[in-house]
C-alpha positions as CSV (number, residue, x, y, z in Angstrom):
1,X,17.1,-6.0,25.7
2,X,13.2,-5.9,25.5
3,X,10.9,-3.0,25.1
4,X,9.5,-1.8,28.5
5,X,6.1,-1.5,27.0
6,X,6.0,-5.3,26.6
7,X,6.2,-5.8,30.4
8,X,3.2,-4.2,31.4
9,X,0.0,-5.9,32.7
10,X,-2.2,-7.7,30.4
11,X,-4.7,-5.7,28.4
12,X,-8.3,-5.5,29.9
13,X,-10.9,-7.5,27.5
14,X,-12.1,-4.3,25.7
15,X,-8.6,-3.8,24.5
16,X,-7.9,-7.3,23.3
17,X,-8.8,-8.8,20.1
18,X,-9.5,-12.7,19.3
19,X,-7.1,-14.6,17.1
20,X,-10.1,-14.9,14.6
21,X,-10.4,-11.0,14.7
22,X,-6.8,-10.9,13.8
23,X,-6.9,-13.4,11.1
24,X,-9.8,-11.6,9.4
25,X,-8.0,-8.4,9.7
26,X,-5.0,-9.8,8.1
27,X,-6.9,-11.5,5.2
28,X,-9.2,-8.6,4.9
29,X,-6.4,-5.9,4.6
30,X,-3.7,-7.9,3.0
31,X,-5.5,-10.0,0.3
32,X,-8.5,-10.2,-1.8
33,X,-9.6,-13.5,-0.3
34,X,-13.1,-13.4,1.4
35,X,-12.7,-12.3,4.9
36,X,-15.2,-10.1,6.6
37,X,-13.4,-7.7,8.9
38,X,-15.3,-7.5,12.2
39,X,-13.2,-5.1,14.0
40,X,-11.1,-2.1,12.9
41,X,-9.4,-0.8,15.8
42,X,-5.8,-1.0,17.5
43,X,-6.3,-4.4,19.3
44,X,-7.6,-6.0,16.0
45,X,-4.6,-4.4,14.1
46,X,-2.2,-5.8,16.7
47,X,-3.4,-9.2,16.3
48,X,-3.9,-8.9,12.5
49,X,-0.4,-7.8,11.8
50,X,1.0,-10.5,13.9
51,X,-1.2,-13.0,11.7
52,X,0.4,-11.3,8.8
53,X,2.7,-14.3,7.8
54,X,-0.6,-16.6,7.7
55,X,-1.9,-14.4,4.8
56,X,1.4,-14.8,3.2
57,X,1.4,-18.6,3.6
58,X,-2.1,-18.5,1.8
59,X,-0.9,-16.2,-0.8
60,X,2.2,-18.1,-1.4
61,X,0.5,-21.5,-1.7
62,X,-2.1,-20.3,-4.1
63,X,0.5,-18.7,-6.3
64,X,2.4,-22.0,-6.7
65,X,-0.5,-23.8,-8.0
66,X,-0.7,-22.5,-11.6
67,X,3.1,-22.4,-12.0
68,X,3.5,-26.0,-10.7
69,X,0.6,-27.1,-13.1
70,X,2.3,-25.4,-16.1
71,X,5.6,-27.2,-15.3
72,X,3.6,-30.5,-14.9
73,X,1.9,-29.8,-18.5
74,X,5.2,-29.4,-20.0
75,X,5.7,-25.5,-19.7
76,X,9.2,-24.1,-19.0
77,X,10.5,-22.7,-15.8
78,X,10.2,-19.0,-17.1
79,X,6.7,-19.4,-18.0
80,X,5.9,-21.0,-14.6
81,X,7.8,-18.2,-12.7
82,X,6.0,-15.4,-14.6
83,X,2.6,-17.0,-13.6
84,X,3.6,-17.5,-10.0
85,X,4.9,-13.8,-9.7
86,X,1.7,-12.5,-11.2
87,X,-0.5,-14.7,-8.9
88,X,0.3,-12.7,-5.7
89,X,-0.5,-9.2,-7.6
90,X,-3.9,-10.5,-8.4
91,X,-4.4,-11.9,-4.8
92,X,-3.7,-8.3,-3.3
93,X,-5.0,-6.1,-6.2
94,X,-1.5,-5.0,-6.8
95,X,-1.6,-3.2,-3.5
96,X,2.1,-4.0,-2.5
97,X,3.6,-3.3,-6.0
98,X,1.7,0.0,-6.0
99,X,3.1,0.7,-2.6
100,X,6.6,0.0,-3.9
101,X,6.2,2.3,-6.8
102,X,4.8,5.2,-4.6
103,X,7.6,4.9,-2.2
104,X,10.3,4.9,-4.9
105,X,8.7,8.1,-6.5
106,X,8.9,9.6,-2.8
107,X,12.4,8.5,-1.9
108,X,13.5,9.6,-5.6
109,X,12.0,13.0,-5.4
110,X,14.6,14.4,-3.1
111,X,11.9,16.9,-1.5
112,X,11.0,17.4,2.1
113,X,8.9,14.9,3.9
114,X,5.7,16.8,3.4
115,X,6.1,17.2,-0.5
116,X,7.3,13.5,-0.8
117,X,4.3,12.1,1.2
118,X,2.1,14.2,-1.2
119,X,3.9,12.8,-4.3
120,X,3.2,9.2,-2.9
121,X,-0.5,10.0,-2.4
122,X,-0.8,10.8,-6.1
123,X,-2.6,8.3,-8.2
124,X,0.0,8.4,-11.1
125,X,3.3,6.7,-11.1
126,X,6.5,8.5,-11.7
127,X,9.7,7.3,-13.3
128,X,11.3,6.1,-10.2
129,X,8.2,4.0,-9.6
130,X,8.1,2.4,-13.0
131,X,11.8,1.6,-13.0
132,X,11.4,0.0,-9.5
133,X,8.3,-2.2,-10.6
134,X,10.3,-3.2,-13.8
135,X,13.3,-4.4,-12.1
136,X,11.6,-5.8,-9.1
137,X,9.4,-7.9,-11.2
138,X,12.2,-8.8,-13.7
139,X,14.4,-10.0,-10.7
140,X,11.5,-11.8,-9.1
141,X,10.8,-13.8,-12.4
142,X,14.4,-14.5,-13.1
143,X,15.2,-15.8,-9.6
144,X,12.1,-17.9,-9.3
145,X,12.8,-19.4,-13.0
146,X,16.1,-20.5,-11.8
147,X,14.6,-22.2,-8.7
148,X,11.9,-23.9,-10.7
149,X,14.7,-25.2,-13.2
150,X,15.9,-27.1,-10.3
151,X,12.6,-28.9,-9.6
152,X,9.0,-27.8,-9.1
153,X,9.2,-28.6,-5.4
154,X,12.2,-26.1,-5.1
155,X,10.4,-23.6,-6.9
156,X,7.2,-23.8,-5.1
157,X,9.0,-23.9,-1.7
158,X,11.0,-20.7,-2.8
159,X,7.7,-18.9,-3.8
160,X,6.0,-19.8,-0.5
161,X,9.0,-18.8,1.7
162,X,9.2,-15.4,-0.2
163,X,5.5,-14.7,0.4
164,X,5.7,-15.6,4.2
165,X,8.8,-13.8,4.6
166,X,7.4,-10.6,3.0
167,X,4.4,-10.6,5.3
168,X,6.7,-11.0,8.2
169,X,8.5,-8.0,7.2
170,X,5.3,-6.2,7.5
171,X,4.7,-7.6,10.9
172,X,8.2,-6.3,12.0
173,X,7.5,-2.8,10.4
174,X,4.4,-2.7,12.7
175,X,6.4,-3.1,15.8
176,X,6.1,-0.5,18.7
177,X,8.5,2.5,18.2
178,X,7.9,2.8,14.4
179,X,5.7,5.9,14.0
180,X,3.1,6.7,11.3
181,X,4.0,9.4,8.8
182,X,0.7,10.8,8.7
183,X,-2.5,10.4,10.7
184,X,-4.8,8.7,8.2
185,X,-4.5,5.6,6.3
186,X,-3.5,1.9,6.7
187,X,-0.1,2.9,7.9
188,X,-1.4,4.9,10.7
189,X,-3.8,2.1,11.7
190,X,-1.1,-0.4,12.0
191,X,2.0,1.6,12.9
192,X,3.4,0.7,16.3
193,X,0.7,-1.8,17.2
194,X,2.8,-4.9,17.5
195,X,4.9,-5.5,20.9
196,X,8.4,-6.1,20.1
197,X,8.5,-9.3,22.0
198,X,5.6,-10.7,19.8
199,X,7.4,-9.5,16.6
200,X,10.4,-11.4,17.8
201,X,8.5,-14.4,18.5
202,X,6.6,-14.5,15.2
203,X,10.0,-14.0,13.4
204,X,11.3,-17.0,15.2
205,X,8.4,-19.0,14.3
206,X,8.6,-18.3,10.6
207,X,12.5,-18.8,10.6
208,X,11.9,-22.3,12.1
209,X,9.1,-23.2,9.8
210,X,11.3,-22.2,6.8
211,X,14.1,-24.5,8.1
212,X,11.8,-27.3,8.7
213,X,10.0,-27.0,5.3
214,X,13.4,-27.2,3.5
215,X,15.0,-29.8,5.7
216,X,13.7,-32.8,3.6
217,X,16.0,-31.3,0.8
218,X,19.1,-31.5,3.1
219,X,21.0,-29.4,5.7
220,X,22.4,-27.0,3.0
221,X,19.0,-26.3,1.5
222,X,17.6,-25.8,5.2
223,X,20.5,-23.4,5.8
224,X,19.9,-21.5,2.5
225,X,16.2,-21.0,3.4
226,X,17.2,-19.6,6.8
227,X,19.8,-17.3,5.3
228,X,17.2,-16.2,2.7
229,X,14.6,-15.4,5.3
230,X,17.2,-13.4,7.4
231,X,18.6,-11.6,4.2
232,X,15.0,-10.6,3.2
233,X,14.3,-9.3,6.7
234,X,17.6,-7.3,6.7
235,X,16.8,-5.9,3.3
236,X,13.4,-4.9,4.4
237,X,14.6,-3.3,7.6
238,X,17.1,-1.2,5.8
239,X,14.5,0.2,3.6
240,X,12.0,0.6,6.6
241,X,14.8,2.8,8.3
242,X,15.4,4.7,5.3
243,X,11.8,5.5,4.9
244,X,11.2,6.4,8.6
245,X,14.1,8.7,8.3
246,X,13.1,10.2,5.1
247,X,9.3,10.6,5.8
248,X,9.3,10.8,9.5
249,X,7.3,7.6,9.6
250,X,5.5,4.9,7.8
251,X,2.7,4.8,5.5
252,X,0.6,2.0,3.9
253,X,2.9,2.4,0.7
254,X,6.1,1.8,2.8
255,X,4.5,-1.4,4.1
256,X,4.0,-2.6,0.4
257,X,7.7,-1.6,-0.5
258,X,9.0,-3.4,2.5
259,X,6.9,-6.5,1.5
260,X,8.1,-6.6,-2.0
261,X,11.6,-5.9,-1.1
262,X,11.7,-8.7,1.3
263,X,10.2,-11.2,-1.3
264,X,12.6,-10.2,-3.9
265,X,15.6,-10.8,-1.6
266,X,14.4,-14.1,-0.6
267,X,14.0,-15.1,-4.1
268,X,17.6,-14.0,-5.1
269,X,19.3,-15.8,-2.2
270,X,17.2,-19.0,-3.0
271,X,18.2,-18.9,-6.8
272,X,21.9,-19.2,-5.9
273,X,23.5,-22.4,-5.9
């Protein structure tokens, strides 16, 4: 069943954004890579969040460079994995990790939505946030080290797949029907902007790309990457629904938490076998 809002007539030119506008929006909001945002409105956010996996692809590819170089220079899988996990944090100013910590503090507070949102907005990090960061980063490094131990290509592909799937989870979290928890901030700017049909199409493209990228390693590897993408999206969706129920919507912090949850799940699945 499709969302009825996806069947409406095409938007007039004033309510559309070009692909270039969307790519600049995606890279300008989700990375530190140089991208001058030319439009900050709902049409640009709609196209930008649909392009979020492209930003993930760039982050993933850049993150693998130092890790692979360390392996080729004689470094161990653990060192390569630690550097590869650290790179996305640098490429995003730690924005998504900060969102994960804030969301964990909000969920763990057991307070009403308004009070939980106030806790999430504070600059300090509470115990739930610290614990979440610690274990998520530890799991990511351990899982990626296992992948690098197989080969540098397996580790690099795992890192890229995780980064792209993480941003795809953000695209899906921006779909119509997912409300914003408060009127201001990045969450309100992108909440509900992506038509459900577009989100599904972007998801199918990412899934197909992950399978094709792993296919040279054999059918089992391709199937494992498909399973990893789907598992990552499922984990992110469960967290998203919990946050919407708990906070009455999404915030920018929730998007960061969804991103890190999807990436971690992907890496764990790809470390198996």
